[in-house]
Every structure is written in C-alpha cells, then in structure tokens.
C-alpha positions in Angstrom: -5.5 40.9 -19.7 -8.8 40.4 -17.9 -10.1 41.1 -14.5 -10.5 38.1 -12.2 -13.9 36.4 -11.9 -15.6 35.8 -8.5 -18.1 33.3 -9.9 -16.9 29.8 -8.9 -17.3 27.2 -6.2 -14.9 27.8 -3.3 -12.0 25.3 -3.2 -10.1 23.8 -0.3 -6.8 24.7 -1.8 -7.6 28.4 -1.6 -6.5 28.6 2.1 -3.0 27.2 1.6 -2.7 29.3 -1.6 -3.5 32.4 0.4 -1.0 31.4 3.0 1.8 30.9 0.4 1.0 34.3 -1.2 1.1 36.0 2.2 4.6 34.8 2.9 6.4 33.9 -0.4 6.8 35.7 -3.7 5.6 33.1 -6.3 3.6 29.9 -6.5 2.9 27.5 -9.3 -0.4 25.6 -9.2 -0.2 22.2 -10.8 -2.7 19.4 -11.3 -4.9 17.6 -13.8 -6.2 19.4 -16.8 -9.7 21.0 -16.1 -9.3 20.7 -12.4 -10.0 24.4 -11.9 -6.5 25.8 -11.4 -7.0 29.0 -13.4 -10.4 29.7 -11.9 -9.0 29.4 -8.4 -5.9 31.5 -9.2 -8.0 34.3 -10.7 -9.6 34.9 -7.3 -6.2 35.8 -5.9 -4.9 37.9 -8.9 -5.1 41.5 -9.7 -3.8 40.9 -13.2 -4.7 38.0 -15.4 -2.4 37.2 -18.4 -3.3 34.4 -20.8 -0.1 33.4 -22.6 -1.9 31.0 -24.9 -3.5 34.1 -26.5 -1.4 36.0 -28.9 -2.7 39.4 -27.8 -1.2 38.7 -24.3 1.8 36.7 -25.4 3.3 39.0 -28.0 4.6 41.7 -25.5 6.2 39.0 -23.3 8.1 37.6 -26.2 9.7 40.9 -27.0 10.6 42.1 -23.5 9.2 40.0 -20.6 11.0 41.9 -17.8 9.6 45.3 -18.8 6.1 44.0 -19.3 6.1 42.1 -16.0 7.3 45.1 -14.1 4.4 47.2 -15.2 1.6 44.8 -14.0 -0.4 45.1 -10.8 0.4 42.2 -8.5 -0.4 39.5 -7.8 0.0 38.6 -11.5 -1.5 35.4 -12.8 0.5 34.0 -15.7 -1.7 31.3 -17.2 -0.2 28.8 -19.6 3.1 30.3 -18.9 5.0 27.6 -20.8 3.7 29.0 -24.1 6.3 31.8 -23.6 9.3 30.1 -22.0 11.1 33.4 -21.3 8.5 34.3 -18.8 9.8 31.8 -16.2 13.3 33.3 -16.3 11.7 36.8 -16.0 9.8 35.7 -12.9 13.1 34.4 -11.5 14.9 37.6 -12.1 12.0 39.7 -10.6 11.9 37.5 -7.5 15.7 37.7 -7.1 15.5 41.5 -7.3 12.5 41.8 -5.0 11.4 38.8 -2.8 8.3 40.6 -1.5 5.4 38.1 -0.9 2.4 37.6 -3.1 3.7 38.7 -6.5 3.2 35.9 -9.1 1.0 32.9 -9.7 1.8 30.5 -12.5 -0.6 27.9 -13.9 -0.2 25.7 -17.0 1.3 22.5 -18.3 3.3 20.4 -15.9 5.1 19.1 -18.9 7.1 22.3 -19.2 8.2 22.2 -15.6 9.3 18.6 -15.6 11.0 18.5 -19.0 12.6 21.9 -19.1 16.4 21.3 -18.8 16.9 24.9 -17.8 14.3 24.9 -15.0 15.2 28.2 -13.3 12.7 28.4 -10.5 14.2 26.2 -7.9 14.0 28.0 -4.6 11.9 30.8 -6.1 8.5 29.2 -7.0 6.6 26.9 -4.6 4.4 24.2 -6.0 0.8 23.6 -4.9 -1.3 20.8 -6.3 -5.0 21.3 -7.1 -6.9 18.1 -7.8 -10.6 17.8 -8.8 -13.5 18.8 -6.8 -14.2 16.8 -3.6 -17.6 16.1 -2.1 -16.8 18.5 0.7 -16.2 21.3 -1.8 -19.3 20.4 -3.8 -21.4 20.7 -0.6 -19.8 24.0 0.4 -18.3 22.6 3.7 -15.0 24.5 3.3 -14.6 26.0 6.7 -14.2 22.9 8.9 -10.8 21.5 9.5 -9.2 18.8 7.3 -10.4 15.3 8.0 -6.9 14.3 9.0 -6.6 17.1 11.5 -9.9 16.0 13.1 -8.6 12.5 13.4 -5.4 13.7 15.0 -7.5 15.7 17.5 -9.1 12.4 18.7 -12.6 13.1 17.1 -12.9 9.8 15.2 -15.7 8.2 17.3 -17.7 11.5 17.3 -17.5 12.0 13.5 -20.7 11.4 11.6 -21.8 11.4 8.0 -24.5 13.6 6.5 -28.1 13.4 7.9 -29.2 11.4 4.8 -26.2 9.2 4.4 -25.3 7.8 0.9 -25.7 4.1 0.2 -23.4 1.8 -1.9 -25.1 2.7 -5.2 -24.7 6.4 -4.3 -21.0 6.0 -3.7 -20.6 4.2 -7.0 -22.4 7.0 -8.8 -20.2 9.6 -7.1 -17.1 7.8 -8.2 -18.2 7.5 -11.8 -19.5 11.1 -11.9 -16.0 12.6 -11.8 -14.2 15.4 -9.9 -13.5 17.8 -12.8 -15.7 20.8 -12.2 -17.2 20.6 -15.7 -18.8 17.2 -14.8 -19.0 17.5 -11.0 -21.4 20.4 -11.4 -23.2 18.8 -14.4 -26.7 17.4 -13.4 -27.2 15.3 -16.6 -25.4 11.9 -16.5 -25.5 11.6 -20.3 -23.6 14.8 -20.7 -21.1 13.8 -18.0 -20.4 10.6 -19.9 -19.9 12.5 -23.1 -17.6 15.0 -21.4 -15.5 12.2 -19.8 -15.1 10.3 -23.0 -14.0 13.5 -24.8 -11.6 14.2 -22.0 -9.9 10.8 -22.3 -9.7 11.3 -26.1 -8.0 14.7 -25.7 -5.6 13.4 -23.0 -4.4 10.5 -25.1 -4.4 12.5 -28.3 -3.5 16.1 -28.1 -2.1 16.4 -24.5 0.0 13.2 -24.7 1.4 14.3 -28.0 2.7 17.6 -26.5 4.8 15.5 -24.1 5.8 12.7 -26.3 5.2 13.0 -30.0 6.4 9.5 -30.7 3.9 7.6 -28.6 1.3 5.3 -30.2 -2.2 6.6 -29.1 -3.7 3.1 -29.6 -1.2 1.4 -27.4 -1.2 4.3 -24.9 -5.0 3.9 -24.5 -4.5 0.1 -24.1 -1.9 0.8 -21.4 -4.2 3.3 -19.5 -7.1 0.8 -19.8 -5.0 -1.9 -18.2 -4.1 0.5 -15.3 -7.9 1.3 -15.0 -8.6 -2.4 -14.6 -6.0 -2.7 -11.9 -6.5 0.7 -10.1 -6.0 0.4 -6.4 -3.8 -2.6 -6.8 -0.1 -3.6 -6.8 0.2 -4.9 -10.3 3.3 -6.3 -12.0 4.8 -4.2 -14.8 4.6 -7.2 -17.2 0.9 -7.4 -16.8 0.5 -3.9 -18.1 3.2 -4.2 -20.8 1.5 -7.4 -22.1 -2.0 -5.9 -22.1 -0.8 -2.9 -24.2 1.6 -5.0 -26.4 4.5 -2.7 -25.6 8.1 -3.3 -24.6 9.3 -2.6 -21.0 11.1 0.6 -22.2 7.9 1.9 -23.9 5.8 0.9 -20.9 8.0 2.8 -18.5 7.8 5.9 -20.8 4.0 5.6 -20.8 4.0 5.5 -17.0 6.0 8.7 -16.8 3.8 10.3 -19.5 0.5 9.5 -17.7 1.8 10.7 -14.4 3.0 14.0 -15.9 -0.5 14.5 -17.1 -1.9 13.7 -13.6 -4.0 10.9 -15.1 -2.4 8.2 -12.9 -0.2 8.0 -9.8 1.8 5.4 -8.0 1.2 5.4 -4.3 4.6 4.6 -2.7 5.0 1.7 -0.2 5.5 2.7 3.4 8.5 1.5 5.4 9.3 1.3 9.1 12.2 -0.1 11.0 9.7 -1.9 13.3 8.4 -4.1 10.4 10.2 -6.6 8.2 9.6 -7.9 4.7 7.6 -4.9 3.5 7.2 -4.7 -0.3 8.7 -1.7 -2.1 6.3 -2.0 -5.0 3.9 1.0 -5.4 0.2 0.8 -5.7 -1.3 2.2 -8.9 -4.3 4.5 -9.1 -6.2 6.5 -11.6 -6.4 10.0 -10.1 -10.1 10.1 -10.8 -12.2 6.9 -10.6 -14.6 8.4 -13.2 -12.1 7.5 -15.9 -13.0 3.9 -15.4 -16.3 4.8 -17.2 -14.9 5.6 -20.7 -11.9 3.3 -20.4 -13.7 0.2 -19.2 -17.2 0.9 -20.3 -18.3 0.8 -16.6 -21.6 2.3 -15.4 -23.3 2.2 -12.0 -25.0 -1.1 -12.7 -21.9 -2.8 -13.9 -19.9 -1.5 -11.0 -22.4 -3.0 -8.5 -22.3 -6.3 -10.3 -18.5 -6.7 -10.6 -17.1 -7.3 -7.1 -13.5 -6.8 -8.1 -14.1 -3.5 -10.0 -16.5 -2.3 -7.2 -13.8 -2.5 -4.6 -11.2 -0.8 -6.9 -13.6 2.0 -7.7 -14.6 2.7 -4.1 -10.9 2.7 -3.0 -9.9 5.0 -5.9 -12.8 7.3 -5.1 -11.9 7.5 -1.4 -8.2 8.2 -2.2 -9.2 11.0 -4.4 -11.1 12.6 -1.5 -8.3 12.0 1.0 -5.6 13.3 -1.3 -7.0 16.8 -1.1 -7.6 16.5 2.7 -3.9 15.6 3.1 -2.9 18.6 1.0 -4.9 21.1 3.1 -4.1 19.7 6.6 -2.4 22.1 9.0 0.7 20.1 8.4 0.3 18.2 5.1 0.3 14.4 5.4 2.2 12.0 3.1 0.2 9.0 1.8 1.4 5.5 1.3 0.2 1.9 1.3 1.6 -1.0 3.3 2.0 -4.6 2.1 4.2 -7.5 3.2 6.1 -9.0 0.3 4.3 -12.3 1.0 0.9 -10.6 0.5 -0.3 -11.9 3.9 -0.7 -8.4 5.4 -1.7 -5.3 3.6 -3.3 -2.0 4.5 -4.9 0.2 1.9 -3.6 3.6 3.1 -1.0 4.8 5.5 -1.1 8.6 6.3 2.0 9.9 8.0 2.1 13.3 9.7 5.3 15.3 9.7 5.9 14.4 13.3 5.8 10.7 12.5 2.3 9.9 13.8 0.5 7.4 11.6 -3.2 7.0 10.6 -3.8 3.6 9.1 -6.9 3.2 6.9 -8.8 0.3 5.4 -11.4 1.0 2.8 -14.4 -1.4 2.5 -17.4 -1.4 0.1 -19.4 -3.2 2.8 -21.9 -1.2 4.9 -21.2 -2.8 8.4 -17.7 -4.1 8.6 -16.9 -6.6 11.4 -13.9 -6.9 13.7 -12.6 -9.7 11.4 -12.1 -7.1 8.7 -9.8 -5.1 10.9 -7.2 -7.8 11.7 -4.5 -6.2 9.7 -5.0 -2.9 11.6 -4.8 -4.7 14.9 -1.6 -6.4 13.8 -0.1 -3.0 12.8 -1.1 -1.5 16.2 0.8 -4.3 17.9 3.8 -3.6 15.8 3.8 0.2 16.0 2.4 0.9 19.5 1.8 4.6 20.2 3.2 5.6 16.9 -0.1 4.4 15.3 -2.3 7.3 16.3 -5.5 6.0 14.7 -6.7 2.8 13.0 -9.8 3.3 10.8 -12.1 1.3 8.6 -13.9 3.5 6.1 -17.1 1.9 4.9 -20.3 2.6 2.9 -22.7 2.3 5.8 -24.3 5.0 8.0 -22.8 4.6 11.4 -19.5 5.3 13.3 -18.7 2.6 15.9 -15.8 0.9 17.6 -14.5 -2.5 16.3 -12.4 -3.2 19.4 -8.6 -3.0 19.9 -8.7 0.7 19.2 -10.1 0.4 15.7 -12.9 2.7 14.6 -15.4 2.0 11.7 -16.5 5.2 10.1 -18.7 6.0 7.1 -16.8 7.3 4.0 -19.2 10.2 4.1 -17.5 11.5 7.3 -15.1 13.0 4.8 -17.8 15.6 4.0 -20.1 15.2 7.0 -20.8 17.8 9.6 -18.2 18.9 12.1 -18.4 17.0 15.4 
C-alpha cells in the first residue's frame, strides 16, 4: 500500500471526480487501458491498494471487511476485480456508513459488466476517463468545457491557438494517440512501437480475459474492418464478411471490443419533429491512432487517402469532444443524425439535459463554404429554437459566420484560449 504520487499531468476528469467524492461515498473510474485512471485516482486517495499484487491482495481474500475498515480514506482499490469479495465489502461498508468520499475503484470493466452478482447498484457511481485531450496536454484545464462555452453564446468569439495547426498537424495529432504513454512521448518511432504493442495486447491477453474462445486472427480482422469504416454507418454484413465470421460471432466481437473501450457505437438521434431517421449507430474507434497499427496508416498516407483522411479527422474530433461532454456543467449526450435515405446526415448531435441541441459538422477542409452547411440549415428549419447552435468544425485558422446562424470554427477552438 503506497502513498499517492503527485507527478502527473492534470486531467479534466479530476473536477467531476472531486465533486463526486465530496457528495457520494464511492466511485468507479472506467475507461480504456492505459488512459491514466490509476494515476488520476491516486491524487485523490490517502490509501492506495494494488489488488493485482499478492502482498496487498492476500489480506483482502481472508477478511476484506476488517482490512477495509482499518484503512485511511479515501481508499483507492486498484484492479479490484482480482479479489471479487472486495466489491461486496465496499457495498456493506457504504450501507453501514454512507459518508462521502470513502472509496475509489479502478480496474477491468469486464468484471463490472459480466459479474452476475454485481452488487454496487446505487452504491458506486461510474465516471469514464478517456485518453489525454489536446486541452489537457497544453495545460488548459481551468477554462469551461467547450460545450458550456457554446451554450453561453461564445461561438463567434472563440479562437484557436496563436499558431493554429494545419491539416498535416491534425493528422499527426490523430495518429499520435491519446494514451498518456504516447501522448507525452516525443519520438514518433517509439509511439508507433507502443501503439502496435498496445493493439497486440488488447487482442491477445485482454480480449482473452473477457472471451477465451475468441479467435485472435479473426478478431484482429474484425477490428481492422471497423478501423477502415470508423466514423461511418456500416452494415454488419460488411464487417462479418471482412473478418470471415458468422453474425453471432461478429456480435460477440462487437460487445467484446466495446467492453475493452476500443470501439464505440454512437447512437442515432431521434426527434418527433423529424421523420425517417435511421436507427443505425455510427461506429468509431475510441482513439484514431489505432488506425496506424491496424491499417498501416501514417501521416503521408492519411493525407493522400481522402476517405481515410475524413474518417481520421472525425474520429479525432469526437475523441476530444467526448471528454468535453463528460466534464460539462451538465454532461451532454452525443449522437449522430441521418435520414434513412442517406440524403441528410449530420456528424454529431450534442444534447444537453434541458433538451437544447448543438449540431456539429466536421470537415477536413480549411475554409468551409455555406454550401457545406446545408444540412445544418435544414435542421435549424426543422427544430427552430431547440437548435441552440449549428457549427462547422474545420482545419483552418479562422472563426466566421456562414449565414443562417451557422458558425465555422477551427477544430483547435477545443483547446484554444478562453474568449
């Protein structure tokens, strides 16, 4: 049991984590492997217990209630699923004493989702920590969430950094990766090696812990097919055929990869003001950098392949916005919108708890024109005042109006200076 370390990059999720600990007894931090969950949690804990280490785990196997009661709180129980009795012990402790700020759990999401006797409903609050965003990397933690700033009517005043990135820079950011080990690594060759090893471990060891009967070769082929179609609505059959698996196996692979936070399906948005909306989700890699080892993609290849370029930029932008949605004053839910005919589609719909909507198109062009915002104008006509903002995020340097209430903004406003 080791003291917490203060040596780390400050993360956006720390504020909501502090808020939860100030008002509730227990929190579980979930998210991709190597996203920094344990490092973040150690900042908040007085006691750090590593249950993947026998020295710490042995006492908890014998009498978890007694050991837990003796520890200074908040207690961080890392890799808690290695000693399943710990969860029930936390439940009993919270039932007996619901005082805020007692327990932080980090570890495998597999145990939470597959445990038939999941005992923490109503006792442990989930908080998701994704990889490092550009805002975190640049130390711009104090300003409000990008979504909160848009709700405040700041869109036309928001600017990117003084030296704005260009398209090749965005591609490089996307392929660099958001896991702290690569986000903070200066040498691109070492980043590539790390990402390749990360994919190998996910598809080998980590996937086997969830489903020991999976075929690692076909699972890699399935994930590769998702990588090639990231940021798209893709038919299941396309993925099944690419991996050479049955529908049943493919559905199992979908669940497996989502449990590991490697992929996600962005749900389709619905409104009683719109007809013929598709119900099909949009698929994404949770980190665009995985396109590198899976597709053999580098910056030069990304710039040359128009289809993959658009997919990479959109996947990268979503990875930034996902965290911004988590840390907003009132967290947003993210969707996509598409008519079942395919005639109208909008990359991202962000819905606030009060029903206000921010509609976002993501472009790899540096100076989008009004013709590229026609779907946003159509949505404004349909939704009226419910559509709070319509935005085109682009790779250029300027913020400007496109007419009909649509604002073109650099992607870099996500980490640019406060207006």
